[in-house]
C-alpha positions, 0 to 999 in steps of 0.5 A: 447185680453183675459188674456191667449192670451196677456201672451202668446204674452208677452212671445214669446215677451220676449223669442224671445227677451231675454228681454222687457221692459214694453214700448215695451209689451204695444206698442205690446199689444196695452195694458196699462201699468198696465195690462203688469205689472199684466200680468208680475207679474203672469207670473214671479209666475208660474216662466215663466219669470223674472222680472226686474226693467222696464220690464222682461227676460227670464228665463236663460236655463243651454242650454243657457251657452257659453262653455269657449272657446266661452267665451275666444272668446267673447270680446276678444280685450277689454279681452286683453286689460284691462289684458294689463293695469292690468299688468302694476301693476305688477312688476317682482317677485310680486306673485299675485292669477289670478282666472279661468276667460276668462280675466285673462287668457289674461293677462299672456302674459302682464306679466312680467318675475319671476312675481309668479302666485297662480292659481285655473284656468287648462287653466291658469296653463296650459298657464303658462308652455307654455309662460314660463314667470311666476312662478307658485303655483296651489293648486296640485304643485309649478313650475318654468315653 
């Protein structure tokens, strides 16, 4: 197989699967590991993929990023379990900083009443005000609701 054809095949596999191991590419192209490694090096230098130890991945596109709503719903049960476990270490009146993440958002439901939450996350600010179980401090204001 000619180099351009093989590299096109490698790119197709990586783009379709988002990631590919050298072993998978060797099987798919029926070429040696050293040939695949050289191709991956060339393709990475041409900014067509990203190399990692043992394989390659597609270059993330801006359109590949998930929205905040999509991220909030993915692994929701796991996020709630993590949030519940973290909240077990918080006592009423404690002050903690919660960043603007989708897992920390879930933690608000499990905080004891009177917890002081400091955050920069707009969704967390809205959730604290809605839940009324914590005092809120944001960059913009201090609120008891």
